[in-house]
Backbone bond lengths (Angstrom), bond angles and torsions (degrees), N, CA, C in turn:
res aa  C-N    CA-C-N  psi(-1)  N-CA   C-N-CA  omega(-1)  CA-C   N-CA-C  phi
1 M - - - 1.418 - - 1.516 115.64 -
2 N 1.359 112.34 -45.87 1.447 117.90 175.01 1.492 116.29 -59.64
3 E 1.387 109.73 -35.31 1.504 115.42 -177.80 1.542 108.07 -69.71
4 M 1.331 115.09 -35.20 1.463 118.83 -179.20 1.530 111.19 -65.02
5 I 1.316 113.29 -42.62 1.474 121.88 178.92 1.522 109.93 -65.08
6 H 1.272 119.02 -41.07 1.466 126.85 177.90 1.429 109.56 -61.47
7 H 1.388 116.27 -48.05 1.513 121.59 -178.37 1.515 110.43 -63.98
8 A 1.375 117.17 -41.22 1.404 121.23 177.51 1.537 113.12 -60.29
9 N 1.313 114.09 -42.09 1.478 118.71 179.31 1.500 111.67 -65.69
10 Y 1.328 113.50 -35.36 1.511 119.06 -179.04 1.647 106.73 -68.39
11 V 1.301 114.25 -41.20 1.537 115.83 -177.94 1.545 107.48 -68.47
12 F 1.385 118.59 -39.06 1.436 116.03 176.77 1.504 114.42 -64.92
13 Q 1.342 112.73 -35.46 1.531 114.78 178.64 1.474 112.10 -66.88
14 F 1.372 114.26 -36.61 1.503 118.11 179.04 1.512 110.73 -68.88
15 D 1.307 115.74 -41.31 1.545 116.04 177.84 1.437 110.77 -65.24
16 G 1.341 121.40 -36.37 1.436 123.07 175.68 1.454 113.09 -61.78
17 L 1.367 115.84 -45.47 1.431 121.91 -178.84 1.550 111.37 -64.46
18 L 1.383 114.63 -40.80 1.424 119.68 172.92 1.467 116.53 -59.44
19 H 1.280 110.35 -41.50 1.470 118.00 176.20 1.547 112.97 -57.43
20 W 1.340 112.19 -50.89 1.485 118.49 176.97 1.515 113.86 -60.84
21 C 1.368 115.38 -38.54 1.473 119.89 176.38 1.527 111.68 -59.07
22 V 1.379 114.53 -43.95 1.484 120.14 178.72 1.463 110.78 -62.36
23 L 1.388 114.92 -46.51 1.431 116.75 -179.04 1.555 113.90 -62.02
24 I 1.395 112.68 -40.04 1.456 114.97 178.35 1.472 110.76 -66.41
25 A 1.366 117.40 -41.09 1.458 118.24 177.37 1.555 114.40 -63.32
26 V 1.249 117.28 -36.98 1.462 121.69 177.46 1.591 108.26 -66.14
27 A 1.299 114.79 -42.12 1.481 119.50 -179.76 1.510 109.08 -61.89
28 V 1.329 113.40 -46.79 1.465 116.02 -179.56 1.455 113.02 -62.97
29 F 1.357 117.15 -42.25 1.511 119.51 170.44 1.418 116.00 -57.47
30 L 1.345 115.83 -41.30 1.553 115.86 -179.96 1.574 109.79 -69.45
31 I 1.264 114.93 -38.64 1.530 120.79 177.13 1.494 108.61 -57.24
32 G 1.305 112.28 -48.80 1.508 119.32 -176.69 1.499 111.32 -65.64
33 L 1.314 114.53 -43.68 1.501 119.60 175.13 1.453 113.14 -61.09
34 T 1.294 115.93 -38.09 1.524 118.78 177.68 1.458 112.07 -70.44
35 W 1.326 117.09 -34.41 1.466 116.56 174.61 1.459 112.46 -68.32
36 V 1.329 119.67 -44.42 1.506 121.72 171.22 1.408 114.80 -51.15
37 V 1.351 118.66 -46.35 1.476 122.63 178.87 1.434 113.58 -62.63
38 V 1.395 114.97 -49.64 1.425 121.93 179.19 1.499 117.30 -65.52
39 R 1.248 116.17 -44.58 1.445 122.38 -171.75 1.522 112.36 -97.53
40 V 1.270 122.53 -13.87 1.439 123.32 -176.50 1.527 110.48 -127.68
41 L 1.314 123.48 -60.74 1.441 123.15 -175.71 1.531 113.01 -64.70
42 I 1.287 116.78 -52.33 1.455 120.88 -178.35 1.631 109.42 -61.40
43 P 1.283 117.02 -46.99 1.504 116.23 175.78 1.604 111.61 -58.50
44 L 1.331 117.76 -45.61 1.388 124.09 177.41 1.583 112.22 -55.06
45 R 1.423 112.39 -41.69 1.430 114.88 179.66 1.585 108.13 -67.98
46 R 1.267 118.42 -39.64 1.436 124.02 -178.53 1.518 108.70 -59.64
47 L 1.406 112.73 -42.77 1.488 119.49 -175.63 1.508 105.94 -67.23
48 A 1.399 118.99 -40.09 1.483 121.12 -177.77 1.558 108.41 -64.61
49 Q 1.327 113.02 -41.75 1.521 117.21 175.74 1.484 112.85 -59.54
50 Q 1.247 118.46 -41.73 1.474 124.28 177.64 1.524 107.88 -61.67
51 A 1.379 115.55 -49.15 1.488 115.72 176.04 1.497 115.51 -54.72
52 A 1.320 112.62 -45.66 1.580 116.82 178.37 1.468 110.00 -58.67
53 S 1.384 115.64 -41.48 1.497 118.72 -176.88 1.551 109.02 -66.61
54 M 1.363 115.38 -36.82 1.422 118.00 179.56 1.501 113.18 -67.49
55 M 1.351 114.97 -34.64 1.481 120.86 177.51 1.586 112.56 -62.14
56 E 1.338 111.74 -26.86 1.533 115.39 -177.98 1.469 110.26 -89.96
57 G 1.429 115.09 7.80 1.475 115.54 179.30 1.487 121.50 110.06
58 N 1.407 112.20 -9.52 1.455 119.14 177.63 1.483 114.35 -84.25
59 L 1.311 115.03 84.25 1.507 118.33 -171.12 1.506 110.91 -69.56
60 P 1.281 124.00 -29.18 1.543 120.18 178.14 1.564 111.53 -79.83
61 A 1.363 117.81 15.05 1.442 117.94 179.97 1.474 117.95 -57.89
62 F 1.381 115.24 -30.06 1.484 122.79 -175.67 1.515 110.00 -84.96
63 D 1.364 119.38 1.48 1.439 119.33 -179.50 1.570 113.97 -71.79
64 R 1.279 114.25 -22.29 1.515 118.78 -176.07 1.513 109.11 -85.44
65 P 1.342 120.00 129.79 1.526 124.37 176.56 1.530 109.51 -61.00
66 V 1.319 117.18 141.91 1.472 117.29 172.33 1.536 115.44 -98.15
67 R 1.383 114.98 -5.62 1.495 120.97 172.91 1.494 109.21 60.53
68 G 1.307 119.80 48.07 1.479 120.10 173.37 1.455 111.71 -107.81
69 I 1.381 118.43 -163.40 1.434 121.77 172.60 1.532 111.69 -60.00
70 R 1.274 115.40 169.77 1.473 121.61 -172.86 1.557 111.31 -58.64
71 E 1.391 112.32 -42.81 1.464 118.93 -175.10 1.592 108.67 -64.81
72 I 1.326 119.92 -39.56 1.427 124.80 -175.12 1.587 105.35 -67.77
73 E 1.423 114.45 -46.94 1.448 114.68 -176.59 1.597 109.65 -69.11
74 Q 1.239 116.58 -28.07 1.509 120.53 175.64 1.569 109.14 -65.46
75 L 1.319 116.20 -40.26 1.399 121.02 175.51 1.459 111.66 -65.62
76 R 1.238 120.00 -42.74 1.485 125.68 173.89 1.555 111.84 -55.11
77 R 1.242 114.20 -48.29 1.514 122.12 179.16 1.513 109.75 -63.53
78 S 1.353 117.70 -40.79 1.429 118.19 178.90 1.491 111.25 -65.84
79 L 1.333 115.97 -43.07 1.494 116.92 177.15 1.435 111.42 -66.45
80 Q 1.336 121.88 -33.65 1.455 124.90 177.97 1.595 108.11 -64.39
81 Y 1.307 112.25 -40.98 1.500 113.17 -177.85 1.586 110.27 -70.85
82 M 1.313 117.31 -39.05 1.419 122.48 176.22 1.606 111.47 -60.08
83 I 1.280 112.61 -45.33 1.510 117.62 178.64 1.464 108.71 -63.13
84 G 1.387 120.84 -39.31 1.436 120.95 174.63 1.376 115.41 -61.47
85 E 1.359 121.09 -37.77 1.413 123.99 179.11 1.485 108.11 -70.15
86 I 1.349 121.38 -39.66 1.404 120.09 177.94 1.494 113.78 -62.66
87 K 1.427 114.68 -38.19 1.434 120.38 179.00 1.520 111.14 -67.11
88 T 1.289 117.13 -40.31 1.438 120.87 172.63 1.491 113.97 -56.56
89 A 1.302 113.76 -48.53 1.514 120.72 179.35 1.530 109.03 -62.22
90 Q 1.275 119.66 -40.22 1.484 119.80 179.07 1.469 110.76 -67.17
91 E 1.355 123.79 -36.76 1.396 129.29 -179.99 1.517 105.32 -66.21
92 R 1.332 119.13 -43.92 1.465 120.26 -179.67 1.506 108.10 -64.63
93 E 1.318 120.19 -44.81 1.416 121.25 -179.71 1.485 112.67 -61.89
94 T 1.323 115.16 -42.20 1.445 120.05 179.42 1.579 111.01 -62.30
95 T 1.354 116.56 -39.95 1.460 120.12 177.19 1.491 110.62 -67.86
96 Y 1.381 118.10 -34.61 1.459 120.12 175.21 1.466 114.48 -65.13
97 R 1.338 111.89 -42.06 1.549 118.13 -178.03 1.487 108.73 -65.14
98 N 1.351 116.58 -43.35 1.432 119.59 -176.44 1.550 109.46 -66.68
99 A 1.339 117.84 -39.58 1.513 121.77 175.51 1.495 105.43 -62.05
100 L 1.342 119.09 -44.92 1.495 117.17 -172.47 1.515 105.45 -70.55
101 T 1.356 122.93 -39.18 1.463 119.62 -179.82 1.524 107.26 -64.15
102 E 1.246 121.69 -45.93 1.522 119.34 178.29 1.459 114.78 -60.07
103 S 1.333 112.96 -36.94 1.561 117.44 175.24 1.490 109.75 -65.00
104 Q 1.313 121.37 -42.94 1.447 122.84 178.71 1.491 111.22 -58.99
105 E 1.393 114.84 -47.11 1.486 117.01 -179.26 1.504 112.80 -62.77
106 N 1.373 116.90 -41.19 1.402 120.63 177.44 1.485 112.15 -62.98
107 E 1.429 117.67 -39.40 1.451 121.07 176.39 1.551 113.86 -62.33
108 R 1.376 110.97 -39.40 1.440 116.30 -177.01 1.583 109.27 -67.79
109 K 1.374 111.53 -36.55 1.552 118.43 176.86 1.448 107.22 -61.94
110 R 1.266 120.56 -46.14 1.507 127.46 -175.40 1.556 107.31 -62.79
111 I 1.379 117.92 -50.64 1.419 119.18 -177.67 1.479 109.37 -64.85
112 A 1.338 122.37 -43.25 1.410 124.17 -179.92 1.506 110.60 -61.36
113 R 1.374 119.86 -39.60 1.417 120.40 176.97 1.593 114.44 -68.25
114 D 1.357 114.57 -35.69 1.494 117.59 171.79 1.421 115.83 -63.14
115 I 1.348 112.73 -43.91 1.450 117.15 -176.56 1.608 108.09 -64.51
116 H 1.379 114.02 -43.62 1.430 118.39 -177.55 1.644 111.36 -67.47
117 D 1.326 114.30 -43.53 1.456 115.87 -169.01 1.587 108.43 -82.87
118 D 1.308 121.26 -28.45 1.426 124.00 -173.75 1.517 112.82 -110.71
119 T 1.327 117.80 -65.55 1.442 121.91 -172.37 1.526 110.57 -63.67
120 I 1.297 118.23 -51.91 1.479 115.30 -176.34 1.542 112.98 -72.52
121 Q 1.243 122.33 -30.47 1.483 124.16 175.11 1.461 108.37 -65.84
122 S 1.317 120.17 -40.15 1.494 124.22 175.93 1.499 110.40 -60.45
123 L 1.321 113.99 -47.46 1.559 118.06 -177.47 1.464 112.04 -67.37
124 V 1.362 117.40 -32.90 1.470 123.20 175.96 1.547 108.91 -61.12
125 L 1.338 112.40 -44.03 1.425 112.82 -178.58 1.538 113.19 -66.85
126 V 1.381 115.66 -38.94 1.422 118.73 176.53 1.581 112.92 -65.18
127 A 1.318 113.59 -31.86 1.463 113.72 177.68 1.490 111.77 -70.62
128 H 1.300 117.68 -33.33 1.420 121.85 178.69 1.575 111.19 -68.52
129 S 1.315 111.18 -39.49 1.556 117.48 177.08 1.521 107.79 -63.83
130 I 1.391 118.25 -42.80 1.478 116.46 -179.67 1.454 110.38 -65.63
131 E 1.406 117.89 -37.39 1.401 119.61 -178.83 1.503 112.34 -62.89
132 R 1.280 115.93 -45.39 1.483 121.65 177.49 1.625 109.84 -58.06
133 A 1.322 113.34 -46.45 1.435 120.49 177.68 1.538 109.74 -55.94
134 A 1.364 117.37 -50.22 1.425 123.12 178.44 1.481 111.05 -54.74
135 Q 1.246 115.89 -50.40 1.583 118.58 177.53 1.411 112.05 -58.53
136 S 1.399 118.85 -39.45 1.406 119.30 -177.58 1.629 110.55 -64.09
137 T 1.352 109.96 -46.94 1.502 114.20 177.61 1.446 113.60 -61.04
138 K 1.371 123.84 -32.66 1.412 126.02 175.86 1.506 109.33 -62.05
139 L 1.397 118.38 -40.25 1.485 118.00 178.57 1.502 112.31 -65.48
140 N 1.278 113.05 -28.67 1.509 116.88 -178.49 1.527 111.78 -96.48
141 E 1.381 115.83 3.72 1.498 122.98 -179.92 1.574 108.02 55.76
142 H 1.262 117.37 41.01 1.522 119.04 177.91 1.452 110.30 -86.15
143 P 1.304 124.87 138.58 1.485 126.07 -176.43 1.520 113.03 -71.60
144 I 1.292 116.12 -14.47 1.497 117.17 -177.67 1.542 108.18 -75.77
145 G 1.273 120.39 -12.91 1.482 119.54 179.26 1.489 114.47 -60.97
146 E 1.285 116.05 -34.52 1.587 118.36 175.37 1.469 111.81 -63.72
147 H 1.302 119.90 -40.32 1.506 124.08 174.60 1.477 112.92 -63.55
148 L 1.338 114.46 -39.50 1.511 118.65 179.82 1.520 108.98 -67.02
149 E 1.360 116.60 -36.65 1.497 118.99 -176.63 1.570 107.85 -69.17
150 N 1.274 116.54 -38.47 1.426 121.70 178.11 1.543 112.90 -61.83
151 A 1.386 111.50 -44.24 1.504 119.17 176.56 1.566 110.92 -63.25
152 R 1.325 115.19 -31.96 1.538 118.34 -179.45 1.510 106.02 -71.26
153 R 1.323 118.49 -43.79 1.558 124.42 -179.26 1.507 107.42 -54.55
154 Q 1.418 111.72 -51.68 1.386 115.67 -175.38 1.515 115.32 -64.30
155 L 1.368 112.78 -34.87 1.392 114.87 176.93 1.497 115.92 -69.90
156 I 1.374 114.48 -34.24 1.467 120.04 174.31 1.546 109.70 -63.72
157 Q 1.291 115.85 -38.32 1.495 118.03 -179.44 1.519 110.92 -68.03
158 T 1.358 116.20 -36.24 1.434 121.19 171.64 1.526 113.31 -60.62
159 I 1.330 116.12 -45.60 1.466 116.66 176.66 1.614 114.26 -61.70
160 D 1.299 112.76 -36.89 1.495 114.76 177.78 1.539 109.67 -67.12
161 N 1.389 115.96 -34.78 1.435 119.54 177.49 1.482 111.40 -65.39
162 L 1.310 116.94 -38.31 1.500 118.92 -179.87 1.468 110.49 -72.38
163 R 1.319 120.64 -31.29 1.477 125.41 175.87 1.496 108.39 -64.59
164 Q 1.327 114.19 -40.96 1.494 116.54 179.71 1.573 110.74 -68.12
165 M 1.363 113.26 -37.55 1.483 118.65 174.05 1.469 111.70 -58.42
166 I 1.355 118.12 -42.42 1.499 121.18 178.57 1.457 110.26 -61.07
167 A 1.347 115.76 -45.22 1.491 121.07 177.98 1.413 114.32 -56.05
168 N 1.309 116.14 -40.26 1.556 122.26 176.20 1.518 114.00 -70.26
169 L 1.298 112.33 -38.94 1.500 116.71 178.98 1.577 113.18 -70.06
170 R 1.256 113.31 -45.26 1.493 118.59 176.86 1.429 113.51 -141.98
171 P 1.334 122.86 99.80 1.432 124.12 -173.70 1.571 107.95 -72.83
172 T 1.317 117.46 93.77 1.498 122.82 177.46 1.576 105.75 -61.77
173 I 1.323 117.90 -35.69 1.451 112.97 -176.18 1.482 110.59 -62.32
174 L 1.326 120.58 -23.79 1.412 121.75 177.58 1.520 112.44 -63.06
175 D 1.279 113.93 -38.02 1.499 120.61 176.69 1.519 111.92 -74.71
176 E 1.294 118.17 -30.21 1.394 120.52 -172.87 1.526 114.18 -92.63
177 L 1.245 116.90 -36.18 1.514 121.05 -173.54 1.526 115.16 -121.34
178 G 1.438 116.64 -8.88 1.423 117.64 -179.46 1.457 116.95 95.92
179 L 1.317 114.59 167.14 1.512 126.33 -176.90 1.476 112.64 -54.77
180 A 1.301 118.70 -57.33 1.521 120.66 -171.17 1.489 111.07 -65.03
181 T 1.307 122.13 -37.77 1.428 122.48 175.47 1.506 114.76 -69.02
182 A 1.322 114.63 -36.15 1.454 121.19 -177.60 1.521 107.27 -67.14
183 I 1.290 121.97 -47.21 1.479 126.68 178.35 1.616 107.49 -66.49
184 E 1.267 119.55 -34.28 1.402 120.46 -179.23 1.490 108.01 -66.31
185 V 1.385 119.18 -43.25 1.487 126.29 178.97 1.476 107.11 -61.51
186 L 1.315 119.35 -45.28 1.437 125.26 -176.58 1.517 109.37 -60.51
187 C 1.349 115.41 -44.65 1.442 120.07 -179.05 1.584 113.78 -69.13
188 E 1.256 116.36 -28.76 1.432 121.31 179.21 1.498 114.17 -63.57
189 K 1.356 114.41 -21.74 1.477 117.22 176.73 1.525 115.87 -82.70
190 H 1.319 113.74 -0.94 1.462 119.37 -177.74 1.542 108.01 -118.41
191 P 1.284 125.01 109.29 1.408 128.12 -167.56 1.589 109.36 -69.41
192 T 1.356 119.70 -25.92 1.484 121.40 -178.42 1.502 110.35 -88.20
193 L 1.415 121.92 7.62 1.348 117.72 -170.10 1.513 110.36 -114.11
194 E 1.367 115.32 140.19 1.404 122.92 176.71 1.466 110.04 -112.76
195 F 1.378 119.14 140.53 1.442 122.61 -174.93 1.542 106.17 -130.94
196 S 1.407 113.33 139.79 1.517 115.79 171.25 1.560 104.92 -148.21
197 V 1.359 110.69 160.59 1.431 120.61 174.02 1.394 113.77 -120.94
198 V 1.346 116.13 132.31 1.509 122.25 -177.09 1.567 108.51 -114.86
199 G 1.289 115.02 128.58 1.436 120.82 -177.60 1.520 113.83 95.99
200 D 1.300 115.24 177.59 1.492 121.22 -179.15 1.513 109.65 -87.59
201 V 1.311 118.15 119.43 1.456 126.60 -176.97 1.565 110.29 -64.19
202 Y 1.273 118.00 130.36 1.484 124.21 173.90 1.505 107.28 -140.62
203 G 1.387 111.15 161.22 1.491 118.65 177.18 1.440 113.47 -80.63
204 I 1.292 113.82 145.43 1.552 123.28 174.22 1.562 109.23 -128.46
205 E 1.267 113.63 171.71 1.422 118.28 -177.60 1.498 113.46 -56.01
206 Q 1.292 121.11 144.80 1.521 127.30 -172.76 1.552 109.50 -59.06
207 T 1.364 116.92 -37.05 1.450 117.80 -175.08 1.615 105.52 -72.80
208 H 1.358 117.69 -33.22 1.467 118.39 178.85 1.494 110.11 -68.00
209 E 1.424 117.95 -43.26 1.353 119.54 178.47 1.454 115.20 -64.17
210 L 1.298 118.09 -39.37 1.416 119.16 176.17 1.508 115.36 -65.62
211 A 1.399 116.90 -35.73 1.388 120.53 177.06 1.538 112.83 -63.29
212 I 1.310 116.16 -42.23 1.453 120.85 179.80 1.593 109.64 -67.89
213 F 1.287 113.01 -40.07 1.536 116.78 179.31 1.548 108.76 -61.99
214 R 1.325 117.40 -47.37 1.380 120.16 179.40 1.473 112.13 -63.20
215 A 1.356 121.06 -31.06 1.381 120.76 174.99 1.551 113.55 -69.89
216 A 1.381 110.75 -38.78 1.522 111.65 172.04 1.446 114.02 -60.55
217 Q 1.266 120.51 -44.55 1.397 121.22 174.49 1.475 116.38 -52.30
218 E 1.318 116.04 -51.99 1.477 122.89 -179.93 1.605 110.94 -61.01
219 A 1.351 116.26 -45.43 1.418 121.64 -174.03 1.527 108.83 -66.06
220 I 1.305 117.16 -44.96 1.500 123.58 179.02 1.467 109.91 -63.45
221 Y 1.319 115.39 -45.01 1.496 120.28 -175.41 1.626 107.30 -65.73
222 N 1.302 117.41 -41.75 1.397 117.42 -179.22 1.610 111.38 -66.43
223 A 1.429 112.16 -39.23 1.407 113.64 -174.83 1.541 108.95 -66.38
224 E 1.400 117.51 -38.49 1.454 117.44 -176.98 1.432 109.54 -74.02
225 R 1.344 122.90 -32.39 1.385 122.40 -170.23 1.512 114.72 -86.47
226 H 1.289 113.82 -33.40 1.477 118.81 -167.45 1.592 111.44 -118.93
227 A 1.325 116.83 -26.68 1.546 116.47 -170.62 1.563 112.77 -82.28
228 Q 1.355 118.37 -15.83 1.481 119.29 -174.24 1.544 110.96 53.32
229 A 1.361 115.69 43.79 1.449 119.71 -171.25 1.538 109.54 -88.15
230 N 1.357 115.40 149.33 1.491 118.79 168.93 1.442 112.41 -92.07
231 R 1.357 114.60 -17.26 1.461 116.80 -176.35 1.523 108.37 -147.79
232 I 1.414 116.21 131.05 1.431 123.54 179.88 1.515 104.98 -122.41
233 I 1.326 120.61 128.75 1.436 123.33 178.47 1.461 112.75 -122.56
234 A 1.392 118.24 118.18 1.426 119.40 177.15 1.558 108.19 -109.56
235 T 1.348 112.99 136.90 1.466 120.56 -179.91 1.502 110.75 -132.71
236 L 1.371 112.34 125.92 1.527 120.26 177.37 1.509 107.13 -105.55
237 M 1.352 114.73 119.94 1.488 121.27 -173.53 1.486 110.65 -114.05
238 Y 1.313 118.10 127.53 1.480 121.20 178.01 1.560 109.26 -110.88
239 S 1.339 115.94 126.38 1.463 122.29 169.84 1.488 111.67 -125.28
240 E 1.282 118.97 175.93 1.445 121.06 -179.37 1.566 110.97 -62.07
241 A 1.334 115.94 -38.30 1.492 114.61 -174.04 1.526 113.67 -96.60
242 A 1.288 120.48 -16.58 1.525 119.09 -170.33 1.533 109.77 -157.46
243 V 1.327 116.14 164.46 1.412 125.83 169.96 1.517 108.34 -117.80
244 T 1.392 116.73 127.41 1.463 119.29 -176.28 1.439 107.64 -119.73
245 L 1.330 118.01 139.79 1.490 125.22 170.54 1.495 106.55 -115.03
246 E 1.330 116.50 132.31 1.465 123.30 178.64 1.525 106.61 -125.19
247 V 1.319 121.41 125.81 1.379 125.27 172.57 1.666 108.45 -123.44
248 R 1.264 112.48 118.10 1.470 113.92 -179.94 1.519 109.00 -131.05
249 D 1.377 113.50 155.65 1.518 118.35 -179.81 1.557 108.69 -137.01
250 D 1.308 112.95 170.93 1.491 118.25 177.50 1.569 108.82 -112.19
251 G 1.301 114.05 39.24 1.476 121.95 -176.97 1.513 115.44 -81.63
252 I 1.317 116.22 -160.81 1.506 121.42 -175.86 1.531 111.07 -76.15
253 G 1.352 118.80 -22.74 1.448 118.14 -178.34 1.515 110.23 74.07
254 F 1.300 115.21 173.11 1.460 121.27 179.15 1.537 110.62 -156.40
255 Q 1.333 119.98 168.14 1.406 123.66 176.42 1.554 110.05 -84.36
256 I 1.252 117.18 117.59 1.461 122.72 -179.11 1.431 109.20 -74.56
257 P 1.383 122.50 128.56 1.532 124.91 -179.55 1.591 103.86 -72.14
258 Q 1.272 110.93 161.36 1.461 120.99 -179.56 1.500 108.40 -64.97
259 Q 1.346 116.77 -41.61 1.530 118.04 173.65 1.513 110.04 -119.91
260 L 1.343 112.54 137.97 1.512 118.92 -178.27 1.534 108.34 -60.87
261 Q 1.316 117.30 -25.00 1.501 117.88 -177.19 1.521 109.85 -62.21
262 E 1.386 117.76 -18.55 1.430 119.83 -177.45 1.566 108.21 -68.30
263 F 1.389 118.93 -20.89 1.385 120.27 175.24 1.457 116.16 -55.15
264 S 1.393 116.54 -32.63 1.459 124.93 -175.96 1.547 109.16 -66.38
265 V 1.343 117.47 -29.66 1.413 120.04 176.54 1.502 112.03 -62.24
266 R 1.301 110.79 -36.73 1.534 118.86 179.16 1.453 115.53 -80.83
267 G 1.380 115.42 -3.27 1.410 120.88 -176.48 1.472 114.28 80.49
268 H 1.293 122.76 17.09 1.436 129.57 176.47 1.573 109.79 -103.68
269 Y 1.296 111.07 95.39 1.520 114.50 -174.48 1.617 107.73 -103.19
270 G 1.309 122.18 -8.03 1.424 119.74 -177.33 1.500 113.94 -58.01
271 L 1.337 118.93 -52.05 1.526 120.74 -175.94 1.487 108.93 -66.20
272 I 1.375 118.84 -32.10 1.433 120.39 179.91 1.498 109.88 -64.53
273 G 1.319 114.11 -43.39 1.485 116.56 -176.69 1.546 112.02 -70.30
274 I 1.346 115.35 -37.92 1.526 119.33 174.14 1.469 108.16 -60.91
275 R 1.300 118.41 -50.10 1.476 120.27 -176.39 1.545 111.81 -58.03
276 E 1.316 116.11 -44.56 1.493 115.71 176.38 1.541 116.59 -64.09
277 R 1.283 113.58 -34.06 1.521 118.65 177.52 1.534 108.36 -70.44
278 I 1.261 119.60 -42.10 1.480 124.07 178.51 1.418 111.63 -63.41
279 L 1.316 120.96 -48.51 1.477 126.55 -178.66 1.545 110.15 -63.04
280 H 1.334 115.60 -33.99 1.491 118.69 -179.75 1.546 106.85 -66.77
281 L 1.346 118.71 -30.84 1.433 119.57 -173.08 1.610 107.28 -91.74
282 G 1.356 118.18 14.13 1.390 122.53 179.95 1.617 115.02 75.37
283 G 1.272 113.53 18.42 1.414 120.56 -176.23 1.517 112.40 -99.08
284 Q 1.361 115.81 -167.58 1.493 119.51 -179.06 1.527 104.72 -141.13
285 L 1.421 115.63 150.51 1.383 124.19 169.10 1.511 106.23 -124.53
286 N 1.312 117.11 125.78 1.490 119.57 175.54 1.546 107.87 -122.12
287 L 1.275 114.02 139.58 1.406 123.06 -176.47 1.553 111.43 -128.39
288 S 1.275 117.20 124.89 1.471 120.19 179.89 1.503 108.92 -135.35
289 S 1.362 117.32 142.06 1.479 121.14 -177.10 1.542 110.08 -161.89
290 E 1.223 116.40 145.08 1.541 126.09 179.79 1.472 106.63 -131.78
291 L 1.281 121.67 142.06 1.440 124.59 177.12 1.537 107.73 -64.88
292 A 1.297 113.35 131.72 1.507 123.32 179.70 1.566 109.55 63.88
293 A 1.310 121.21 17.29 1.404 122.06 179.12 1.519 113.10 -128.31
294 G 1.348 118.27 4.74 1.396 121.60 -179.61 1.548 120.04 84.73
295 T 1.273 117.84 -175.96 1.403 124.14 -169.55 1.540 108.37 -137.50
296 R 1.277 116.66 147.25 1.472 124.25 -176.93 1.600 105.89 -134.56
297 V 1.333 114.60 121.50 1.447 119.34 170.04 1.422 112.67 -114.17
298 T 1.328 118.68 126.68 1.587 122.47 -176.97 1.498 104.17 -123.56
299 V 1.323 114.43 128.36 1.402 124.75 173.09 1.549 111.32 -121.84
300 T 1.360 117.18 130.78 1.413 120.13 -178.15 1.544 108.31 -132.48
301 V 1.295 115.95 131.01 1.513 120.78 169.30 1.496 112.23 -126.92
302 P 1.318 115.14 149.25 1.481 118.27 -179.07 1.578 110.78 -65.43
303 A 1.281 118.11 149.72 1.460 120.83 -179.80 1.462 109.85 -75.69
């Protein structure tokens, strides 16, 4: 009888010990699971959220610690360093593009000045000389006079073409009369183009005006050359916060690539250059087009 009681006590003690062992094991498992969640899973989720934020354009997203294990924090710091390098490279590229754009505008100004001061003046003198020679031959009833008159007309046409080239290289009217008038004069040269201004006209920074004017030139050029449009409408809109240019046509339209950079593969660099210039000024360029439904180019820069 005593042995049975002793055996029963032993069994109860073993069951109690086993029960405590199970409880301790479960507690250890829960503690370990909590540690994994707090030190690994939650930091990884934060890191994934930072990566998603960075993909949306928030480059400083990796600046906030995720408070995970050392390896995860090291990964975050590595990503932070890489983003910093990318940001530095972008700033250098932007600086280079700005310098290149300024250099191009200065070179255009120099070429326009040289053509106006030297080439055109020389051609005008030649035209006057031909005119005097033609008048002289008319007095002597010489048949060469007609040929001289034709040469003079061709020379005058060449001078007009050069003056138009100067206007395209450096729109002096933009400096003298402002953006709205400059675009109006640009549109008057195209018979299929309608132009209107919405809002009260006011002056903006010269770099902003030049960027919008270049965008107008490019959009109108593309519409006339590629769109096969019967109608092109340009609208310049002034608001308190921004100035917007919209150029739309009723042409054949085209398939817009997913990235504007794909235009460079086709040899079309104009829109890419305009977009980079507009983005540098804190503005936006939007392009929409449908086959057989025309194209719309919208450029907005802050006032």
